[in-house]
N, C-alpha and C positions, 0 to 999 in steps of 0.2 A: 642262245646268247654266251660267249664262253669268256673268259679272263682274257685272251689274246685279243677278242671282238671288242672287249671295252678298252683296252689299251690302245690298240690302234684308230680310235676314236678321237685320242688326243687333238688333233688338227680343228675337230669338230668343237672339243671343249675349249681348246683355245681361242676360237670365234666368241662362245659366249662369254670367255672370261673378259674381254674387252669390255662387257656391260655389266660385268660384276662389280659391285662396290667395293668389298673387302678384298679381291683379288687385283683391282687396279690400285688400291692402296698399298697393298705388299709389291705391286710392280714398282711403283714409284720411290718407296724406301730400298728396293734393291737397287735402283739407280744413284741413289746417294749413298750405299754401302751401311745401311742402317738396318738390314734385314738379314741376319746371319744364319746359314744354313739355305737360305730361300737362292733359287736361281732361275732364270727365263733360257729355255731354248731357241732354236733358231725359227722355229714355228711360231712363236710367240705364247708357247704355254709354260705355266709356273711351275715349279717343282720344288719341293721342302724336302731337303737331302733326295734320297731316290723315290720320294713318293710324290706322283702327280697330285695338284691341288685342283680338288673337284670345286666347280662354282657352286653357288647358291641358288640352285634349281631343284626344286622338289623331285621331277620327273628323273632325272640324272641320277640322284641320292638314292631314290628308290629303287632304280633299276641296277645299281651296284648293290646296295643292300639284299634285293631279291636273290642276285647272283650268289651272293654269298651265304645265304641261308636257306632258300628253297630248292635250289636244283639237286640233282642227284650226288653230284659231285661233293655237296657238302652236308643236305640232308640235316638240317635243323639242327644246328650247334647252339651251344649255349651262349650268352652274351659276351663271358670273356674270351672264349675262343674264336668267335667270331671277330671281336676286334682286333686280336692279336693278328687275325691272317689277313683282315684289311689294311692296318696299319703298315704292313710291308709294302703295300702299293698304291696306297690313297691316303689323302690327308685333306680335311676340312675341318673348320672351327665347328665344335660341338659334335665329333663324330663319336665320340664315346656315349655320350648319351643319347644320339640317333639310335646307334645300334640297340642300345639297352629298352628303349621304346618300341623299336621295331620287334625284338624279340618277346617284349612282354605282351603284346596285342596279338601274336602267331596263335592262330586258332590250332594249329595244329599241335604246337608244343603245350598247349595248355591241355589237350586231352591225351595226349601221350605219355608226358615226362611224369615219372615220380616225384612228390615233393619229399623235400630232405629237411623240413621244416618241424617243429615240434607239433602234435596232434591238436587241433583246435578244440576247443570247449572246455572250461574247467569243470572241476568236479561237482557235481550237485547231489550231494546226500539225500537219502531220503529222509522223510519225516521219522522220527522214532515212536514206535506203536507205545499205545496208552497201557494196553493190558496183555496177559497171555493171550495167544491164539485168535487176537483180535484181527492180524494182520499175518499173511502168511506167503510163501513164495515158493513155485513149484517148477519144475523141470522133468525132462527124461533123459534118462543115459542109454542108447542106442547102441546098435552094433554088437550086442553079444552073444556070444554061442547059445544056439537053443540048446533049453535043457528037456528033459523026459518029460516035464508036465507040461511042455509048451513055450515055455517065457523065454523072449529074447531081449526086453528092456526093464529099466527099474525106472519107476514114477518115484520121484524125489519130493517130498513135501517137508518144507522146513520153516517152521515159527520165528518171525523175525525178531521178537522179545527175547525170549528164551533160548533159542537157537534149536528148540528140540528137533530131530529131524525123525521122517517116518520114510522106510523103504518098501515099496510096495512093488512086487514083481508083476509083471504084464506083458503082452503080447503086441507088437505093431498094430496087427490086425483087428485090435479092440474097438468097435464101436464107442461113439459117443454115450450110448445108454448103458455098454458094460463099463465104462470108465466112471460114468454117475453114479452106480451101484458100488463100486470102491470105494468112490470118494466120500459118500454116505457111510458105508461101514466101515471104513479104517480111520475117518478123519472126523467127520460131523458126530459119530456116536461115541466118539471119546473125547471132543474139545467142543463142539458146538459149532455153529455157523461163523465164519469169518465174516469180518466187516469188507475188507480189501483183499485180494488176490493179485500177486504180482509176477509174470511171467514173461517169457519171449513170444515170439509171434507163432508159435507152431501151431501147425493144423489142429492139432488134437485139442488147443484151447481156443482158438478163433473160429471154431465151428458153431453155426447159429443154433444147436442143441447147446452146447456149453453156456453160450448166453443167456439162452431163453432160462436153462436151469438157474444160473444164478441169479437172474433176475427174480425168478419167483422166489430164492432163497433171500433177495436183497443184499446182494454181495455184490460188490465194484470190483471188475475186472479191470487191472491197470498193466497192459502191455509195453513192453521195451519199444522202441523206435525202431525201425526198420534197420537190420545190420547193423544193429549195435547193443551186442547182448549183456554191456557191461552193466546196464540198469540192475539187472538180475544176477547181478555179481554174488550175492550171499549162496544162491542155491549153485552156481557153477563153481564157487570153492569148495561146496560139500561135495558135489560131484566127484572131484579129485581125491579127496578124501576116502570117499566110499570105493573109487574105483583102486586107488591104492591099498586100501583093506584086502579086497576082492582078490588082487592078485597077490598078495600074502598068505592068504587061505589057500588060494589055488596052488603055490608051491608046496606049503608045508602039510596042509590035510588031503590034498588031491581028490576036492571033492568040489560038485557043481556050485554055481556060485549063488543058485538060488535056495540051497541049504545051509550055507554060510551066509546068506542076507539076516536073519534075526540076531546071528552075533554079532555082525556088522554093526545093527543098529543099536543094539545094547551097547557095545563098546564106545560108539560115538556118543550117546547120549550121556553116558558115565564119566568121559573123560575130562581130563582137568583142562578149565579154561579159568578167567577171572572168579567165574563161578560155574560150575558144570551145569549142561540143560538141565537135566534131571532134577537137579538140587534148585534151579530157578524155577522150575515148573512145582515140583511138590514141597520144596520149603527143607529137604533133607537129601544127604547122598543117598545111593541106592546101595543096599547090601550087597556083598558080593563074597565069593567063596574064600577070597583073599583075607577081607575084613566083614566077618559074619557077625559078630557080635560088636555091637557100639556102647561102651562104657559111658556113663554120666550123660547119657542122651534127657535131653531137656525135653518136659512134659507142657504142651500150649495148649490151651482148651479157651472158647469162649471168644471174647471181644479180643483177647489178648493174639488169637491163632491170625484174625483179621488182620489187628496192626503189624505182626511181625511179617504176614506176606504182603502188604504195604511197603512196607520199610525194605525190604528184600526187594521190590519192583522198583524203587526210587534208587537204590543202588545200582541197580543192573542199567536202568536209563542213563543213570550219571556214567556208569563205564561207558556204555553206547556214545553218548556225548562227547568224551573224550576221544573215546578210538577213532569217530567219524571227523573230529576237529584235526586229529593229528595225522590221518591219512588224507584228508584235504591239502593240508600243507604240504605233506611229501608229493601228491599226484599233481598239484596245481605247477610245482617247480618245472614239470615235464611236459606241460602244457602251455598254449596260448590263448588268450580270448579273443573270439572272432565272433561278429556279429554282423546282421543283414538285414535291411530294408523290406518291407512288403514293395512288391513291383520289380524289386532287384532279380535280375538273370544271374543264374550259378549253374556252375556243371554239376554232375553226379557221378561220384565216385564208383566204379566197377571192379571187378577181380579179375584182369586177364590171365589167370590159371589154364594151365592145358586140362581139356574136359571140363572145366567149370563153366556153368552157365547161368549167368544172371543177366535182368534186363534184355533178354532175347540177344546177349554177346555170348560168343562161344570161343573158346583156342587162347591160346597164351600171346597173341599177337594182336588182339584185340585191343581197343584203346582204353588205358586207366580211366577215361571220363568220359561222358556221354551228353549230351545237351545242345545248349541251353534251356534252363527248364524255367519258368516265371515263379516267384515266391508268391503264395497268395493271401499266407496268414502265419503268424508267429505263434508257436505252441510250447510255451513255458518259458525257460531261460536259453534253452541249448538245442531246441529243435524248431524245423521249417517244415511246412505243407507245400509242397510243390504243384504245379499245374502240370500233370504228365497227359502225354497223347495218348490217345484210345488205343493203341497198340500196347501199352504199358498199362491199361486199367487193373489187371491182376495184382500190381504190386501196391504194397501199401505207401503213401503219398506222403506220409510224415517221416523226415529224416532228422537225423544228429548233425549237428555243426561239423561233426570231425569228418564226414562223408559229402560236403559241399566245398567247391571253390568258386569265388567270384570271377564273372565273366568281366574282363577290362571295361571300361567305360568307353574308351574309343571303339572298341570292336561292336558293331550293330549286331542285337540278337538276330536271330532268323526265326519272327514269327510266322505265323500262319502256314506252317508247313505240311504238307500231306508226307509224313514219316511213314515210312514200311518197316516191316517186320524187323528187316536187317540195317535198320538206322538210315535208311537212305531215301531218297525225295528227288522229285521229278523237278528240274528246273526249266524257266521258259524264258526265250529273249523278248524283250520288251519293244525294241526298237532299233536301228541300223544308224549309228553314229557320222560313220564316215566310212569310204571305199579307198581302197588303195592298191595300186598294184607291187608286186616283188619280182624282180626279174633275177632269172637263174641262168644257169650256162645253156640250158636246153628251151627253155618255154618262159611264159609270163605266167604268174599266180597271183590272181585276184584274191585280195585280203578284205575282209568286212570288220570295222570294229562295233561291236555289239554290245548295247546295254541289257544286260542278263537281270533277272530280277531279284535275285540274292546276292548278287555280286558287284565289285566295283568295276569301272571302265575300262581299269588297267589290268583285267582279267577276261578281256572281250575280243581278243584279235582271235577271229574263224578264218578258214577258207570259206569263199564263197560260194563253189561248187558244192560244198557238203551243205551249208546252210541251205542253199536251194532244195536240196534233196529231201532234208528232213522239215524245213521249214516254209515251204513255198508262199504262204500268203505274209509272210515277214516284208518279203520285195516289192508286193504290189502297195503295202501300206508306205513302205518307204518312198515309191513312185510318186 
């Protein structure tokens, strides 16, 4: 169907217009001269300026909208562009709204177009820890050059209250047992067993060995939602600072990064903040070659030592509370609140980057969203659990709200699909609704209007010979 074909159907539209109440009303006003810019041609078709007036028939409107949006000559424009294209040739009451509704429920547009809205999900700060080294966060810095001792990554462990950090050189090939030994010797022996550990969903932390280890130590592992590392933002920020330090050491001292790591850890823990991490942990600043002697150092013993430590922790927690409140007020300005209900259907965001493989989708031209998937449970305030198909069972099924987009209510979700690894599925015809013949220059082509299982009747015109070759039993049931 082309624009020219739609236009030459004006005679047919004119016949339909005679039964359309709104067009009939315009025609009567034309006769008495009360319809400026409207006119009626010799075929009885009503025009508004240079635009043909389309009768209020859903099939005709949908045909025009489909031609302006779905064909290879238009390739799914936005509602504004589509409306400006259509209004040059067609006119009907509420055309702009019809265009907006048609684009809003287009499944292809929902999957492939980037969103230009503020990210969804207001900031949800984590609860402030009660005491030193009760709650920690951890992450890995990978992709570093291999050193002579065989290290190629750094394990970063940060106390959530005092911000004291430990930088442990490791290798990405270390087993869970080897990492557990380092954890006991570098963290537990110095600070005891933490109550809670926050991290991303790296394989080093989600392994069964790690879960069993922390269960035996009575520590709770709290992972971020899938593909949303902002939950562990503290460690991510510490990683940035550490990387900058190692770059500076590599330029100035020309030494391997593992030899600079102890100096970087000392510098970070003794650096200025509202209270340096070392001072928050031990109650005083660490002596350095620059400030070796501390004159007027106060002596605190007995109960006064405990009261002083408690007072410092109260001050640290208050500073963290103020900082979290300020950060939330800044962050929420650039975010929007978005909620879903259980049993809603949503699209899931993927990354269409060249060579990037996520959710069995690879390539820059892969869709931005896949689905739809059903929400089965709400986790907290900004996370939802989805019902994923079996071929995506290896993916954690709880996602932050910023990774989701609601399926329009007018669009029927594709339930019960046998989704393959390439996210395709097999469609089956249900029945033949009617048959017809299309006469061409050389032959007659028999056409069938078929009801497919997961599509509407408007998408169902197929050639009879092709259907008979693929689905012979369909015609037996039709007879």
